[in-house]
TILOLO-608602 format. One record per residue: x negated, y, z of N, C-alpha, C, CB in turn. Coordinates in steps of 0.1 Angstrom, whole numbers, plus 5000, padded with zeros to 4 digits. Atoms other than C-alpha are relative to their C-alpha. Glycine has a CB too. Layout:
N
XYZXYZXYZXYZ ...
***
This chain:
152
499050035009714283144683499449994986501050114999 500450035014713783004648500550114990500349864996 499649915011713883244618501049934991498850054992 499150065009716683194594499349994986501350094998 500650025013715783054560500850094990500149854995 499449915010716883224527501549974999499349984987 498650035002720183034523500850045013500149854998 499349964987721083094560500250155000499249955012 499949865001720383464556501050054990498650074997 499049975010722483474525501449975005499749934986 498850044994725183294543500650105009499949865007 499649904991725283554570500550124993498850045009 499649885008725483834544501449974994499050034990 498850035007728283654525501249985010499849874991 499050024990730183554556500650135005499549925012 499549874995730483914568500850084989498950085005 499249935010732084004535501549975002499649964985 498650044999735383804540500349915011500449944987 499950094989734683584570500649864997500950065011 499650135005735383274549498849914999500850014987 501250084999732783014559499749924987500049925012 500250085012733382784529499650084988501449934997 500349925011733283054503498650065002501050114998 501349944997730283214520498949894997499950055014 501050115002728382874519499849984985500549875006 500250015015729082844481499350114995501449994994 500749885005727983194474498650015005500850135004 501450004995724883144495499149894993500049975015 500850105007723882844473500249865005498650045000 499750144995725182544493500949934990500550005014 499250095009726982254475501550045002499849855003 498649974999730582334467500849895006500650034986 499350114995731681984475500049995016499449874995 500150014985730482004511500050145007498749935004 500049864994730882384516500850025012500550094989 499249994987733582344542499349955012501349934998 500750054989731582124564498750085003499649854997 501249924998728382324559500350135006499250024986 499649884994730082644566500449995014501250064992 499650024986731582514598498749975008501049885001 501250044993728182364608499150135002499249904993 500849884999726382694601500550095010499950074986 499449914990728782884623499749965014501550014998 500350054986727682664653498650025004500449865001 501449984997723982744650499850145007499250004986 500149874992723083004677499350114992499249975012 500749905008720583194654500950074990498849954994 499149955010723283234627501150085007500549884992 499049934993725883334652499550145005500549925013 500649874996723583604666499850094988498649975007 500249915012722783724631501350054995499349914989 498649955005726483744622500450115009501049895000 499649904990727183944654499250134997499749955014 500849895003724284174646500450074987498549964999 499649945013725384224610501450075001500149894989 498749944999728984294620499950135008501049905008 500249884993727784554645499450114991499049985012 500649915010725684714617501150064991498949944992 498949965009728684724594501050085007500749874994 499149924993730884854621499550145003500349935014 500649864998728485144629500150084987498649985005 500049925013728485234592501450034995499349924989 498649995004732285204588500650135005500849885003 499249884995734585504591501049955010500750074988 499150064991736985274609499349905009501249934993 500750094991735585114640501049945010498950075008 499250074991736984894668500850105009499249905008 499349914991737785184691501150084993498950105006 499049935008739685364664501249924998499450054987 499050095002741685064656500849985013499549864995 499450024987742484994693500850125004499049965010 499249884996743485354700501250024991499050124999 498949995009745685354669501149905004499649974986 499050104995747385034681500750045013499449865001 499549964988747785174715501050124998498950055010 499149895003749285494701501449954995499450104990 498850065006751785284681500849935011499749914989 499350074989752585064711500750095010499049915007 499549914990753185364733501150104993498950095006 499049925007755585514706499550144996501350015008 500549875004753285794696499750004985498750035008 500350015014752885674660501150084992500049864995 499049935009754585864631501049904996499350064987 498950095003757985714625499949865006500149994984 500150134993757385444651501349935001499350035013 498750084998759985164652499749905011500449934987 500150104989760684904678499249884995501449955004 500850115006759284634655498550035000500549964986 501449965001756084834650499450005014499950144994 500550004986755684874688499749865005501050085009 500250144996756184504694498849944993501349924997 501150055008753684424667498750055006500150034985 501249934995751184674681499649935014500250155002 500350064987751484524716499549864998501349995009 500550145003750984174701498650004996500949944989 501349995005747884284683499050045012499950104989 500949974988746484444715499849885009500750125008 500150124992747184124734499049904993501449935001 501050085007745183934707498650045003500349994985 501449954999742084154709499650005015499950144994 500350004986742384154747499849865006501150075008 500150144995742383774749501249955008498749995008 498950044992745783754765500849894993500950125002 499250105007747183514739499649865005499850004985 500450134994745283234757500449995014498549984998 499550004986746883324790501049895001500650145003 499150114998748683024804501150035010499349885003 499149974989750383174834500950124996499350025013 499149885003753483404830499850115011501449965000 500149894990753383744847501450035006499450124993 498749974993756083834872500350154999499949965015 499649855002755784214868499050074991500050065014 500849925009754284474845498750055006500850114994 501249954993751884614870498949895001500350055014 501050114999750184274875499549974986500749875005 500450025014750084234837498950104996501250004990 501049895003748284564833498749985008500650145003 501250034992745884474861499249894993500349975014 500750115007745084144843499450044987501049884998 500649955012744584314810498750085003501050094992 501149924997742184554825498849925005500350115011 501050094995740284284844499549914989500649915011 500450085011740184064813499150084991501249944993 500849915009738884354792498650025006500750134997 501349974994736184434817499149885000500250055015 500850124999735084074821499649944987500849905007 500350075012735183954785499750084988501149914997 500149915012735284244761499350135002501350024994 500649874996733284514778500950124999498850024990 499049894999736384724783500550054987499450115007 499549965013738284734750500950135002500849894994 499249894998740684984765499650085013501549955003 500649924989738485194788500950125003498650044998 499249884996740385454808499550134995500050005015 500549885005738085724796500350034986498550005002 499749985014738985664760501450024997499449894992 498649985002742685684765500450145003500949895008 499649864997744186034762500950005012500750064988 499249994988745886154794501549984997499750135007 498650015002749286184778500449854998500450084987 499650145001749185814769499949925013499049934990 500150064987748085714804501350045008498850055008 498849964993750985924818501349934995500250154998 498950075005753485764795500049855004500050014984 500150144995752185414804500449995014498649954998 499650004986752585494841501550025001499250115008 498649984999756085624835500849874996500450124991 499350135004757085304816499849895010499449964987 500250104990755585084843500950035012498550005005 499149964989757585274870501449974997499850155003 498650035004760785204850500349865003500250044986 499850144998760384834855500249965014499049914994 
***
């Protein structure tokens, strides 16, 4: 793999600030007129994509809030364990969990909840290295999920 040049390295650093490719390109020193096209092009270069992934992982490891914490919070809200949880908040939490699980690109409808849960689990295992691993979900949440599934 080819090393990144100075501007590309700066682009990676700037992109991970706000994930805006056009603005990152400008801040990295690329032309403002062509920043949108350059930003888009830079995001397609394998070395830059890999550098961005590495940088995001580094930032995530340093952050107090990480992916697992966010997902467990969304799951708690979706399961009605959040403080002052409302119906709208639960629907929103399920929607966000569907996004990170890759279910929004699902084209086939599900006939039953159990099949949906199996598909979520299979999709997580295959594409996201298990975003909702069984070992990370507290037992009371698993019990509540099973109870809700049995109601359908």
